[in-house]
Backbone as numpy.savetxt, mean C-alpha at the origin, in Angstrom:
# Nx Ny Nz CAx CAy CAz Cx Cy Cz
-23.57 -0.34 -0.87 -22.45 0.06 -1.73 -21.35 0.69 -0.88
-20.12 0.33 -1.17 -18.97 0.92 -0.49 -18.10 1.67 -1.48
-17.31 2.59 -0.96 -16.30 3.28 -1.75 -14.94 2.76 -1.34
-14.20 2.23 -2.29 -12.84 1.78 -2.06 -11.85 2.83 -2.58
-10.81 3.05 -1.81 -9.68 3.85 -2.29 -8.46 2.93 -2.24
-7.88 2.67 -3.39 -6.81 1.68 -3.54 -5.48 2.39 -3.76
-4.52 2.11 -2.89 -3.23 2.80 -2.94 -2.12 1.78 -3.15
-1.38 1.94 -4.22 -0.33 0.99 -4.61 0.91 1.13 -3.73
1.79 0.15 -3.84 3.05 0.19 -3.12 4.17 0.78 -3.97
5.39 0.60 -3.50 6.56 1.17 -4.17 6.68 0.67 -5.61
7.08 1.59 -6.49 7.40 1.31 -7.89 6.18 1.05 -8.77
5.02 0.97 -8.16 3.80 0.66 -8.91 3.03 1.94 -9.21
1.81 1.80 -9.65 0.91 2.92 -9.92 -0.50 2.40 -9.88
-1.46 3.25 -10.22 -2.86 2.83 -10.24 -3.07 1.64 -11.16
-2.20 1.49 -12.16 -2.31 0.40 -13.13 -2.34 -0.98 -12.48
-1.72 -1.13 -11.32 -1.58 -2.48 -10.74 -2.91 -3.05 -10.27
-3.95 -2.21 -10.12 -5.26 -2.68 -9.67 -6.18 -3.08 -10.82
-5.66 -3.09 -12.02 -6.48 -3.31 -13.22 -7.30 -4.60 -13.16
-6.75 -5.64 -12.55 -7.43 -6.93 -12.52 -8.41 -7.07 -11.34
-8.39 -6.12 -10.44 -9.25 -6.15 -9.25 -10.47 -5.26 -9.43
-10.30 -4.13 -10.09 -11.37 -3.16 -10.22 -12.67 -3.72 -10.81
-12.64 -4.54 -11.88 -13.90 -5.01 -12.46 -14.79 -5.76 -11.47
-14.20 -6.57 -10.59 -15.01 -7.32 -9.62 -15.67 -6.38 -8.61
-14.96 -5.33 -8.21 -15.55 -4.38 -7.27 -16.68 -3.60 -7.93
-16.45 -3.20 -9.17 -17.50 -2.48 -9.91 -18.72 -3.38 -10.14
-18.47 -4.63 -10.50 -19.58 -5.54 -10.80 -20.45 -5.79 -9.57
-19.85 -5.68 -8.40 -20.61 -5.88 -7.16 -21.33 -4.60 -6.71
-21.21 -3.54 -7.51 -21.94 -2.31 -7.22 -21.17 -1.29 -6.41
-19.89 -1.53 -6.18 -19.08 -0.60 -5.40 -18.39 0.41 -6.32
-18.01 1.53 -5.74 -17.13 2.46 -6.43 -15.71 2.21 -5.96
-14.76 2.41 -6.84 -13.35 2.20 -6.48 -12.50 3.24 -7.17
-11.63 3.85 -6.39 -10.74 4.89 -6.88 -9.31 4.41 -6.68
-8.60 4.16 -7.78 -7.20 3.75 -7.72 -6.33 4.99 -7.87
-5.49 5.22 -6.89 -4.66 6.43 -6.83 -3.25 6.14 -7.34
-2.70 7.02 -8.14 -1.27 6.97 -8.46 -0.57 8.05 -7.64
0.41 7.65 -6.86 1.13 8.58 -6.01 2.10 9.43 -6.83
2.42 10.59 -6.32 3.34 11.50 -7.02 4.67 10.81 -7.31
5.12 10.92 -8.56 6.44 10.42 -8.94 6.49 9.02 -9.47
5.35 8.31 -9.48 5.34 6.93 -9.99 4.12 6.72 -10.88
4.06 5.54 -11.53 2.95 5.28 -12.44 2.89 6.32 -13.54
1.69 6.77 -13.87 1.56 7.78 -14.92 2.01 9.16 -14.45
2.44 9.23 -13.17 2.97 10.49 -12.64 4.49 10.40 -12.48
5.11 9.46 -13.17 6.56 9.27 -13.06 7.33 10.50 -13.52
6.72 11.29 -14.40 7.40 12.52 -14.87 7.54 13.54 -13.75
6.86 13.33 -12.64 6.95 14.26 -11.51 8.04 13.86 -10.51
8.76 12.79 -10.80 9.76 12.29 -9.86 10.71 13.41 -9.45
10.88 13.57 -8.12 11.68 14.67 -7.60 12.12 14.35 -6.18
13.29 14.85 -5.77 13.71 14.69 -4.37 12.77 15.40 -3.40
11.95 16.31 -3.91 11.04 17.06 -3.05 9.82 16.24 -2.64
9.60 15.10 -3.28 8.47 14.25 -2.91 8.79 13.55 -1.60
7.94 13.75 -0.62 8.14 13.15 0.70 6.91 12.31 1.07
7.00 11.64 2.21 5.86 10.85 2.67 4.61 11.73 2.78
4.78 12.95 3.27 3.64 13.86 3.40 3.00 14.16 2.04
3.79 14.16 0.97 3.25 14.36 -0.38 2.30 13.24 -0.74
2.72 12.01 -0.49 1.89 10.85 -0.83 0.63 10.79 0.04
0.76 11.16 1.29 -0.42 11.23 2.15 -1.40 12.26 1.60
-0.87 13.40 1.17 -1.72 14.45 0.59 -2.38 13.99 -0.70
-1.68 13.20 -1.52 -2.25 12.67 -2.76 -3.54 11.90 -2.47
-3.48 11.03 -1.48 -4.62 10.15 -1.18 -5.72 10.94 -0.47
-5.33 11.77 0.46 -6.31 12.60 1.16 -7.10 13.44 0.17
-6.41 13.97 -0.85 -7.07 14.83 -1.83 -8.16 14.09 -2.59
-7.93 12.82 -2.90 -8.95 12.03 -3.59 -10.18 11.85 -2.70
-9.95 11.52 -1.44 -11.06 11.31 -0.51 -11.89 12.58 -0.36
-11.20 13.71 -0.24 -11.91 14.99 -0.05 -12.59 15.43 -1.35
-11.87 15.35 -2.46 -12.42 15.82 -3.74 -13.63 15.01 -4.17
-13.60 13.70 -3.90 -14.72 12.84 -4.28 -15.82 12.82 -3.22
-15.61 13.59 -2.15 -16.57 13.69 -1.05 -16.94 12.31 -0.50
-15.91 11.52 -0.23 -16.12 10.16 0.26 -16.33 10.15 1.76
-17.25 9.31 2.19 -17.49 9.05 3.61 -17.66 7.54 3.77
-17.25 7.01 4.89 -17.30 5.56 5.12 -16.50 4.80 4.06
-15.40 5.36 3.63 -14.57 4.73 2.60 -13.72 3.61 3.20
-13.44 2.61 2.38 -12.53 1.54 2.75 -11.20 1.84 2.09
-10.19 2.11 2.90 -8.89 2.55 2.40 -7.93 1.37 2.39
-7.44 1.03 1.20 -6.59 -0.14 1.00 -5.19 0.31 0.63
-4.18 -0.18 1.34 -2.80 0.16 1.03 -1.95 -1.08 0.86
-1.20 -1.12 -0.22 -0.32 -2.26 -0.51 1.12 -1.91 -0.18
1.79 -2.78 0.55 3.23 -2.69 0.77 3.63 -1.36 1.41
4.48 -0.57 0.75 4.88 0.75 1.27 3.68 1.60 1.65
2.57 1.44 0.94 1.41 2.30 1.18 0.77 2.08 2.54
1.22 1.08 3.29 0.78 0.99 4.67 1.17 2.24 5.44
2.34 2.81 5.11 2.74 4.09 5.70 1.76 5.19 5.30
1.40 5.20 4.04 0.56 6.26 3.49 -0.84 6.21 4.08
-1.47 5.04 4.08 -2.86 4.98 4.56 -2.94 5.23 6.06
-1.88 4.91 6.79 -1.86 5.22 8.22 -1.86 6.74 8.42
-1.06 7.44 7.63 -1.04 8.89 7.71 -2.35 9.52 7.27
-2.96 8.95 6.23 -4.26 9.46 5.77 -5.32 9.27 6.85
-5.31 8.09 7.47 -6.29 7.79 8.52 -6.17 8.77 9.68
-4.97 9.21 9.95 -4.77 10.16 11.05 -5.39 11.52 10.72
-5.46 11.84 9.43 -5.95 13.16 9.02 -7.45 13.19 8.73
-7.99 12.08 8.19 -9.42 12.06 7.81 -10.11 10.84 8.41
-9.81 10.59 9.65 -10.35 9.45 10.38 -11.86 9.33 10.22
-12.55 10.47 10.28 -14.01 10.47 10.28 -14.61 10.09 8.93
-13.80 10.06 7.87 -14.30 9.72 6.54 -14.11 8.24 6.18
-13.55 7.45 7.10 -13.17 6.08 6.78 -14.02 5.07 7.54
-14.31 3.96 6.87 -15.04 2.85 7.51 -14.09 1.75 7.94
-12.97 1.59 7.22 -12.02 0.51 7.54 -10.71 0.76 6.83
-9.66 0.16 7.38 -8.33 0.17 6.76 -7.97 -1.26 6.39
-7.42 -1.42 5.18 -6.98 -2.74 4.72 -5.50 -2.63 4.36
-4.67 -3.38 5.07 -3.23 -3.43 4.81 -2.96 -4.69 3.99
-2.72 -4.49 2.71 -2.48 -5.61 1.81 -0.98 -5.92 1.79
-0.59 -6.92 2.57 0.82 -7.29 2.67 1.67 -6.02 2.84
1.24 -5.20 3.79 1.74 -3.83 3.87 2.49 -3.56 5.17
3.25 -2.49 5.14 3.93 -1.97 6.33 2.88 -1.54 7.35
3.09 -1.92 8.60 2.22 -1.48 9.71 3.12 -0.73 10.69
3.17 0.59 10.60 4.12 1.35 11.42 3.61 1.64 12.82
4.53 1.89 13.72 4.25 2.54 14.98 4.53 4.02 14.80
3.91 4.86 15.61 4.16 6.29 15.50 5.64 6.58 15.71
6.19 7.40 14.82 7.60 7.76 14.89 8.48 6.93 13.98
7.95 5.83 13.44 8.74 4.99 12.54 8.67 5.52 11.11
9.65 5.15 10.33 9.67 5.44 8.89 9.54 4.13 8.14
9.40 4.24 6.81 9.36 3.04 5.97 10.61 2.21 6.19
11.73 2.85 6.37 13.01 2.15 6.49 13.23 1.51 7.85
12.46 1.90 8.86 12.79 1.57 10.25 13.03 0.08 10.50
12.20 -0.77 9.94 12.28 -2.20 10.23 12.89 -3.01 9.10
13.54 -2.33 8.16 14.25 -3.06 7.12 15.59 -3.57 7.65
16.07 -4.64 7.07 17.38 -5.16 7.45 18.46 -4.13 7.13
19.54 -4.10 7.90 20.60 -3.13 7.65 21.12 -3.16 6.21
21.17 -4.35 5.62 21.66 -4.46 4.23 20.71 -3.74 3.27
19.41 -3.91 3.51 18.42 -3.25 2.66 18.49 -1.74 2.84
18.61 -1.30 4.07 18.73 0.14 4.33 19.94 0.73 3.62
21.08 0.07 3.75 22.31 0.58 3.14 22.19 0.64 1.63
21.62 -0.40 1.05 21.47 -0.49 -0.40 20.58 0.65 -0.91
19.46 0.84 -0.26 18.50 1.85 -0.72 19.01 3.26 -0.47
19.67 3.48 0.65 20.20 4.82 0.93 21.32 5.18 -0.04
22.09 4.18 -0.44 23.15 4.43 -1.42 22.54 4.83 -2.76
21.47 4.13 -3.15 20.81 4.46 -4.41 20.20 5.85 -4.36
19.61 6.20 -3.22 19.01 7.52 -3.07 20.07 8.61 -3.14
21.21 8.37 -2.49 22.29 9.36 -2.51 22.83 9.57 -3.92
22.85 8.50 -4.70 23.43 8.58 -6.05 22.42 9.03 -7.09
21.17 8.52 -6.98 20.18 8.75 -8.04 18.98 9.58 -7.59
18.81 9.74 -6.28 17.65 10.47 -5.78 16.39 9.65 -5.72
16.50 8.37 -6.02 15.32 7.49 -6.05 15.76 6.06 -5.75
14.77 5.18 -5.61 15.04 3.77 -5.36 14.66 2.98 -6.61
15.62 2.35 -7.28 15.30 1.58 -8.49 14.31 0.45 -8.17
13.51 0.11 -9.15 12.49 -0.92 -8.97 13.09 -2.27 -8.67
12.43 -3.01 -7.79 12.83 -4.38 -7.47 12.37 -5.31 -8.59
13.06 -6.43 -8.80 12.63 -7.38 -9.82 11.30 -8.03 -9.42
10.37 -8.19 -10.35 9.08 -8.81 -10.03 9.19 -10.21 -9.44
10.28 -10.90 -9.72 10.46 -12.23 -9.13 10.47 -12.17 -7.61
10.89 -11.03 -7.05 10.89 -10.86 -5.60 9.47 -10.92 -5.04
8.50 -10.59 -5.88 7.10 -10.61 -5.46 6.43 -11.95 -5.80
7.22 -12.91 -6.25 6.68 -14.22 -6.61 6.04 -14.27 -7.97
6.32 -13.28 -8.82 5.71 -13.23 -10.15 6.60 -13.93 -11.18
5.95 -14.54 -12.13 6.66 -15.27 -13.18 6.02 -14.99 -14.53
6.74 -15.36 -15.58 6.23 -15.36 -16.95 5.55 -14.04 -17.31
4.32 -14.10 -17.86 3.66 -12.90 -18.36 3.36 -11.90 -17.25
3.03 -12.39 -16.06 2.77 -11.48 -14.94 4.02 -10.67 -14.60
5.15 -11.35 -14.57 6.41 -10.67 -14.27 6.76 -9.66 -15.35
6.55 -10.03 -16.61 6.83 -9.12 -17.72 5.94 -7.87 -17.65
4.66 -8.09 -17.32 3.70 -6.98 -17.26 4.12 -5.97 -16.19
4.51 -6.47 -15.02 4.91 -5.59 -13.92 6.26 -4.94 -14.22
7.20 -5.71 -14.79 8.54 -5.18 -15.05 8.50 -3.98 -15.99
7.69 -4.04 -17.02 7.69 -2.95 -17.99 6.90 -1.73 -17.50
6.13 -1.89 -16.44 5.34 -0.78 -15.92 5.94 -0.12 -14.68
6.78 -0.84 -13.96 7.36 -0.26 -12.76 8.24 0.94 -13.08
8.29 1.87 -12.13 9.14 3.05 -12.25 9.88 3.26 -10.94
11.02 3.96 -10.96 11.74 4.23 -9.71 10.85 4.93 -8.70
11.11 4.67 -7.42 10.30 5.24 -6.34 11.01 6.46 -5.74
10.27 7.52 -5.43 10.90 8.72 -4.85 11.70 8.40 -3.58
12.94 8.81 -3.57 13.81 8.50 -2.44 13.51 9.28 -1.18
12.88 10.44 -1.34 12.61 11.29 -0.19 11.67 10.71 0.84
10.93 9.66 0.45 9.96 9.07 1.38 10.60 8.04 2.31
11.80 7.59 1.99 12.32 6.38 2.63 12.54 6.53 4.13
13.15 7.62 4.54 13.48 7.81 5.96 12.57 8.80 6.67
11.50 9.23 6.03 10.58 10.17 6.67 9.80 9.48 7.79
9.88 9.97 9.03 9.09 9.37 10.10 7.62 9.79 10.01
6.76 8.90 10.46 5.32 9.18 10.48 4.87 9.27 11.93
4.35 10.41 12.30 3.83 10.61 13.65 2.30 10.66 13.56
1.64 9.83 14.34 0.18 9.78 14.28 -0.38 9.37 15.63
-1.67 9.61 15.81 -2.36 9.28 17.05 -2.72 7.79 17.02
-1.94 6.98 17.70 -2.14 5.53 17.64 -3.49 5.12 18.22
-3.95 5.78 19.24 -5.23 5.42 19.86 -6.39 5.68 18.90
-6.36 6.83 18.21 -7.42 7.14 17.26 -7.38 6.19 16.08
-6.19 5.91 15.58 -6.02 4.95 14.48 -6.56 3.58 14.86
-6.32 3.15 16.10 -6.73 1.82 16.54 -8.23 1.67 16.67
-8.95 2.78 16.69 -10.41 2.70 16.78 -11.06 2.33 15.45
-10.32 2.46 14.35 -10.85 2.05 13.04 -10.74 0.53 12.89
-11.72 -0.11 12.25 -11.56 -1.53 11.90 -10.34 -1.69 11.00
-9.47 -2.66 11.37 -8.22 -2.85 10.64 -8.10 -4.30 10.17
-7.79 -4.44 8.90 -7.64 -5.76 8.28 -6.23 -5.88 7.70
-5.67 -7.07 7.81 -4.37 -7.34 7.20 -4.52 -8.57 6.31
-4.11 -8.43 5.06 -4.13 -9.55 4.12 -2.70 -10.00 3.91
-2.42 -11.19 4.41 -1.07 -11.75 4.43 -0.86 -12.61 3.19
0.03 -12.15 2.31 0.34 -12.87 1.08 1.71 -13.52 1.28
1.73 -14.80 1.55 2.94 -15.40 2.10 3.51 -16.58 1.32
3.13 -16.72 0.07 3.71 -17.81 -0.72 4.19 -17.27 -2.07
5.42 -16.73 -2.14 6.41 -16.61 -1.07 6.20 -15.34 -0.24
6.69 -15.36 0.99 6.57 -14.21 1.88 7.70 -13.23 1.60
7.35 -11.95 1.47 8.35 -10.91 1.24 8.98 -10.54 2.59
10.29 -10.59 2.66 11.00 -10.43 3.93 10.75 -9.07 4.57
10.62 -8.01 3.78 10.46 -6.67 4.36 9.11 -6.47 5.04
8.19 -7.42 4.89 6.88 -7.32 5.53 6.82 -8.19 6.79
7.91 -8.84 7.14 7.92 -9.79 8.26 7.48 -9.14 9.57
7.97 -7.93 9.85 7.61 -7.26 11.10 6.11 -6.99 11.14
5.53 -6.55 10.02 4.10 -6.27 9.98 3.30 -7.54 10.23
3.72 -8.65 9.63 3.01 -9.92 9.85 2.96 -10.28 11.33
4.06 -10.04 12.00 4.12 -10.34 13.44 3.26 -9.36 14.23
3.34 -8.09 13.90 2.59 -7.07 14.66 1.09 -7.31 14.63
0.56 -7.63 13.46 -0.90 -7.77 13.37 -1.40 -9.00 14.10
-0.50 -9.90 14.42 -0.89 -11.07 15.21 -0.66 -10.86 16.71
-0.02 -9.76 17.05 0.24 -9.43 18.45 -0.60 -8.26 18.94
-0.83 -7.26 18.08 -1.64 -6.11 18.45 -3.12 -6.51 18.49
-3.88 -5.98 19.44 -5.32 -6.27 19.45 -6.04 -5.54 18.32
-7.19 -6.09 17.92 -8.07 -5.40 16.99 -7.91 -5.73 15.53
-6.93 -6.57 15.18 -6.70 -6.89 13.78 -7.53 -8.09 13.34
-8.01 -8.02 12.10 -8.59 -9.19 11.43 -7.61 -9.58 10.31
-7.11 -10.80 10.38 -6.06 -11.24 9.47 -6.60 -12.32 8.54
-6.33 -12.14 7.24 -6.65 -13.14 6.23 -5.35 -13.52 5.53
-5.29 -14.73 5.03 -4.12 -15.17 4.27 -4.55 -15.53 2.85
-3.73 -15.14 1.90 -3.90 -15.56 0.51 -2.61 -16.26 0.09
-2.74 -17.46 -0.42 -1.56 -18.25 -0.78 -1.01 -17.79 -2.13
-0.39 -16.62 -2.09 0.23 -16.05 -3.29 1.36 -15.15 -2.85
2.05 -14.56 -3.81 3.15 -13.67 -3.49 2.67 -12.26 -3.17
3.64 -11.36 -3.04 3.41 -10.01 -2.54 2.43 -9.21 -3.40
2.47 -9.36 -4.72 1.60 -8.60 -5.62 0.30 -9.37 -5.88
-0.51 -9.52 -4.84 -1.73 -10.32 -4.96 -2.69 -9.75 -6.00
-2.66 -8.43 -6.19 -3.57 -7.83 -7.18 -3.23 -8.26 -8.60
-2.01 -8.77 -8.77 -1.57 -9.27 -10.08 -1.68 -10.79 -10.14
-1.19 -11.46 -9.10 -1.09 -12.92 -9.15 -2.34 -13.65 -8.65
-3.18 -12.98 -7.86 -4.39 -13.63 -7.33 -5.53 -12.62 -7.25
-5.89 -11.97 -8.36 -6.90 -10.91 -8.30 -8.27 -11.38 -7.86
-8.65 -12.60 -8.21 -9.97 -13.09 -7.81 -10.04 -13.33 -6.31
-9.00 -13.91 -5.75 -8.96 -14.13 -4.31 -8.93 -12.81 -3.55
-8.15 -11.86 -4.06 -8.07 -10.56 -3.41 -9.41 -9.83 -3.51
-10.03 -9.86 -4.67 -11.33 -9.21 -4.84 -12.35 -9.80 -3.87
-12.34 -11.12 -3.73 -13.28 -11.78 -2.82 -13.05 -11.32 -1.38
-11.78 -11.17 -0.99 -11.47 -10.71 0.36 -11.96 -9.28 0.58
-11.75 -8.42 -0.41 -12.20 -7.03 -0.29 -13.72 -6.94 -0.25
-14.40 -7.76 -1.03 -15.86 -7.76 -1.02 -16.40 -8.25 0.32
-15.71 -9.21 0.91 -16.11 -9.70 2.22 -15.95 -8.61 3.28
-14.86 -7.88 3.19 -14.64 -6.77 4.13 -15.71 -5.71 3.96
-16.07 -5.40 2.70 -17.10 -4.39 2.45 -18.45 -4.83 3.01
-18.72 -6.11 2.92 -20.01 -6.62 3.40 -20.17 -6.45 4.91
-19.04 -6.40 5.60 -19.06 -6.28 7.06 -18.77 -4.87 7.55
-18.45 -3.98 6.62 -18.06 -2.62 7.02 -19.26 -1.81 7.50
């Protein structure tokens, strides 16, 4: 049996794992889906005071409170920043890291670091005006019809304070953990392009591809569940 900790990306919440959790439970695993401060059912907490360190603390608190050891930590999209920071703090409690079409930072980088200048300008303008980043349209994630409607009505603005926060971590210690990258590339989300390249250039990565869009937990939950179960079997 493995313990999974599932961390959503920008604008989402724990709700986005709804179609994945049953398969993990049915296989005898425990799974904890975290909602980060300011989004999901915690959207009422939205504040400029929420920073990357806040989200790292959110996830770390679940691992500590649930007394998890040998946990498999899964981060989607923006949460690649978060799980990297968590791994730096509770390295000894983790069995593996799974980056689900996620940001793969170098120490000192922020979420914004590898975004195109147009994306940076757009998001910084929104943060300056509203204090947050408005949700992206689900079509950007390759979602259509009912899937797109389901995500659209549940998404919430993302805390702006996390966007330019740099993450400093021990890269050597992080690299000692088993690291998996799940590449969801049909269609490929442009903001993940640097991560896709890095995991194919850095040593130590195990890369899987799922022929779906960015929100694999919504558009391809069975394929994603199978990938996570395979990772757990080898952890």
